[in-house]
N, C-alpha and C positions, 0 to 999 in steps of 0.2 A: 764643628768634631760632632762625633752621633751623637745621636740621643743616650744612644744605652751601649754599654761594653758589646763587646764577642760575644760573653756569655749569655745562654736563655732570660730577656728580662724579667722574668721571674717563677720561682719556684710552688707547686702546688703538694700539699702533703697531705694525706699519705696517697700515691699517685697509683689511679689503676687498682682500688679494693673492687675485693670480692667478698659479696655480706649475703648475710641471711636476708628473705624476707622478715619486715618487723627491726630489724636494726635499727639502730641510730646512728648518725657521725659526724663528725669534728672533722672541719680539713680545712686548712690555712692557703693562705697563697703570702707569700713573702720577695719583693721585690728585691733586685740585687744592690748591692750596696755605692753601687757608681749610679744608681737612676736617682732624678729630682723627685722620681713621686715618690710619694707617706699613704701610707693606710688611707688614710680618707682620702683619696682618690682614685680607689680602688668600687671593685663593685660585681658579684656572681652571677653566673643566670645556668641554668640546668636546661637539657634540652631547648637553649634558646629563650628562657624564659626567666622575667628576670624575677632571682631573690628579691626576700621582702626586706630592709635593712633593719628589721625589728631580730633576724636571726642572726645579724653581723655582732662581734666584738673583735676591738681590735689592741693585738697584743704585739705593745712597741709599735713603734714611729712607722716600721715599715712589714706588717703584719696585719693583715686582715682573714677571721675567723668566721666561718661558717655555721649552723649548728642545723644538722637536718633527722628531722623524729620519724619515727615506725616507716622505714621508705617499701614501698610498694615494688612488686617484680617490677626489672628494666623491661620498658619498653618497647625496645626493640636485642636482639640478642648478642649484635655487636658492643652494647653497655650504652645504659648513656651517659651525654656528654655533659660535664662539668666545669667552664669555666673560669678565671679571672680575667677580668677586662679593666683596664685602664678608666677616668672620666669621658674621656673623649670617645669607650666604642670598641677602642681596640684591642684585640686579644693580646695579653700575656702570657698564659699559659690553660693548659689545661687538662683536665685526668676523666677517665670511663667508671664509672659506676655498674658493674658486675652485682646484680641483686636476683636473687634468685633461692633455687630448692636442690637440694643435691638429687640425682638420680633417684627415681625405683626403679626395682628387681624388675625387670621384664616379661611380662609372661604371656599366652595364646602361645606360646610358637606351636607352627602348624608348616609341616613341606609336603610336597607333591613332587615329583619324577614324572615326565612327560615323556612317555615311551621306553623307557629306562635308559634314556644319554642323559640327564639330567636333574640337577638340583635345584626349587626354587621353595624359601623359607620365606615366611612372612610372624610378626608378632606384633604383640600391644606394650607398648610405654609403661604399662602401671594404674593405677586404679585414676591417678591424677594424672600425670601425663605432661602438664606445662613444667617447665621446672622457670621457664625464662630466662632460660642461657643454655650454651648451643650446647647440647649431647647428642657425642658420637656415638653410636650404636655400631658395634663388633659381632658377627656373627663367628662364629669359631665350630672346628666340626674335628673327629678324631677316629678311626678304626676303634672297636670297645677294647678288645685285649691287648694293640698292636701300633704301632704307630705314633705319630706325632701329632700335635697339634697345629690343624691350616687355619688359614683365616681366607672368608669368602671376602670376593674382590670388586664384584661388581653390584652394586644396592641401587634402591629406588628404582626396581625393576618390573614390582610387581606392587607395587603403590610407596608410601614413604615407609616403611618399616619392612625394609623386604634386599632380601640380598637371593643372588643367582650362583648357584658352582654351572658352570657348563661343560664338564666332561673330570674325566679319571676320576670315577666314581667307582666303587666297588661292591659285585652282587655277592650274594648268600653268606656277609656278614654284617653284623650290624655296628652302626653311626650311633658316636654320643655327640650332640648339637647343645650348644648353650648362646646365649650373646651377652655380650657383655655392655656397660652403659657406663659412660663415663662423663663428667661437666665438672668444671675451676672447684665445685665443692664435696665431689668424691666419686667413688666405683661402687656399680652395683651388677651382679651376678645373676643373671637369670637361673630356675635349675634347670636340669640337665633331660636331654629328650633323645631317647634311644629309640631307634627307627632302624628298619631295612628297606633295603630301596625298593624292593619289591613287594611291599604292604602299600607304599606310598604311589602307584602307577598313578598315572591318568593319560589318556590317548588324545591326538588330534578328532575332533569329531566326525563323524558317521559322512563319509562319500559320496556322492552322485545320491541325491533324495532328489527323487523325481512322485510329484502327487500329479495323479489322475483322476478323470469320469470313472464309474464304475457302469457303464452302459448309459442308462435314459433316468437310471434311478434320483432321483433326484434330492434324495437328503445323506449320499452315500460320497466318499472320496478314497483313492486308494494312492495309498503312501510304500514309499520301496527306497530303500538305500543301500549303501557297500559296506560291510565291516570296516573298520581302520584300518590303512593300507600299514601300517608301519607295523602291528604286532602282527601280521597272519603269518608270521614265521614261527610266535612265541607259544607254548603250551598255557593255553586261555582260554578261560570263560568270560560273555561279555552279557549284559545285560541293557536293555533299552527303556529311551522313555521318548515319550512324542507328546510335545505342546502345537498347539493350534490355536489361535484369535479370529473372527472375521476383521475386514477390512474397516471397521467405521469403530474397533474399540483397541484398546490399549489392554486388555484384562485377558490370559493365559489360562487354558484350561489345559487342565496336565493329562495324560494317560500313560499309567503306571504300570498294567498288566501287561505290557508286553513279550516280556520274555528277553529269553537269544536270538529270535525271526529277526529277519534282517525287508517283513511286510507287514501292513497293516490296514486295515482296511475302518475307516473313523467313518458311523450313523449316528444318525439324529440329527441332520445337521439341517442349515435352515436350504430350500431352494432357492437357486437363482443369486446365490451370492458367492462372493471372494473369500478365499478364506489362506490366510500365511501359515503355512507349518514348519516346525524346526524339530531336530531329534539331536541325543546326545545319547552315548556309551560310559558303560561301569563295566571299567575290564575286574574281574575278579579273580581270584582260584590261580593264579598263577606261579607255576609248578609247586600247588599246592598250599600258597598262602592260606592262611584262614581270615584272613581281615576282609572285611568289607569291600574294600575299593573305594577309587573317588573318582566322580558324574565329570565326564570331558563337558566342554565350553559346548554351547549349542549350533549345528549346526546355523549355515547364513537360511534366512526367511525359503522357504518356496511357495509360490501360488499357485492356485488351482478356484474354476470356480464350480461349482454344482450347477446343475441345470435346471432352467426355468418350469416354472408348472404349467403343464398344460392347459390347467382350471385357471378359467378369468378370474382376475379379483370380484367377488358380488354378483357369480353368474347363481343363476337358480339348477335345485337340483331335478331330475326330473318329477316328475310325478307316483311313479313306480314306486322311489325311492321312496318316499312319504312310506307307500301298502307294505313297505319290504322293512321299515323300522328294525321289528329285532331283530333279523338278519345284517342287518349294517350295524348295527351294534356288536354282535358278535365278529362280524372280520373284523372293526373298531377293536375288543378288547383283545382278538389274533395279533393283529395288526401292532398296538402297544408293547405285548407279552415277546412278540419276537423282536423288535428294533430294542427294549430292553436288556434283554440278555443278548442280543448284535453286540450294545454299545461299546467303545474300546476294542481290544484285541484277543478276545477269547477264546477259547478253541475252539466253543459252539459252533459246526457249522453253520452256515445263513444260506446255503444253497434254496432250501425251501424258499425261505422267504425272497428272496430275489425274484425266482420262478412268480411266487402268488403278486407281485408289484410288477412284473415286467406286463402280467396278464390284465392286471386291472388297468395298468396306464390304455396295453392294446382296448380295452372293452370303452375304457372313456374313449379314445380315435374314433374305433368304429360307431359308437353311441353319435360322436360328432358331425360323422359325415350321413348318415344317415339321415339326423335330422334337416343339412342342409338341402335347401331345393335348387335343382342343378337348372331349372328355366328360367 
């Protein structure tokens, strides 16, 4: 004869309950009538750990209860495992405890459109965030004045709280966008965000970024790039930013005053140093939009090095330089003034500065050649 009948050997009640954090629960395990087991033959585990016998109570010959007080959030979103065992360790019945919090209202909805072809939105799950329960987020959208609700389908494309709408978007008509959060304990809906696709456009990074030396000028590099190709046929303005860093540093310096030009002169650099340079684009004024625009990603880093200084480190200046200290000091002040005003990508012409630096370097070379004995 089988030890147990065809029915389940035991039943746990309540089965798979959902509870708020801090709640208490009394669960019972009742073995089937045909079983030889009795309440004293049973014990409980929670997530594989045996619960203390002091929390048990026999409710009749075949029922054993367990009391759980002030429950914490579930350790796993699939529920905590509460299991009733026979004395020899066999599993008689199990139940999942879902202990957590209802979802909060999603906040900080932010959207952008890549080249006016799609829409990606992100959000935050509320101030607390963690509910300890599986929480489902659904992004919904519709045209403001007409049309039906639509549901976004491609989630987690730009992070854990994001969704991507790849096509079939209308221009010149505002959208209403919101996010619904739901779990076993409730539903929460975000505030509605209204936006026009033209106001949240971003582009691909600028293409064909080239960095090159400026003749023999040891403290400058020239940067050139092409406008993002996808928006060349649309009526828009663009502004650019450049960031650069030396090879052995992780700190980027940003040049903000590039404007809408597609080239820039970086000055005040270290001689004989490798620099990495990136460029990004901000489209604005598309079809008359008044919004500030959204920056693109940075382009891939492009590297170039400045020329090495002709003067050897630790070398001595000619004695004539000591006699002309006043003139040298004035030239140094002039050099600092020009370099300060030429830094970045302002519209100030630095042709005079270039000519003066080339002349100065040629003078050093000529002086070094005269000082050498050919015999």
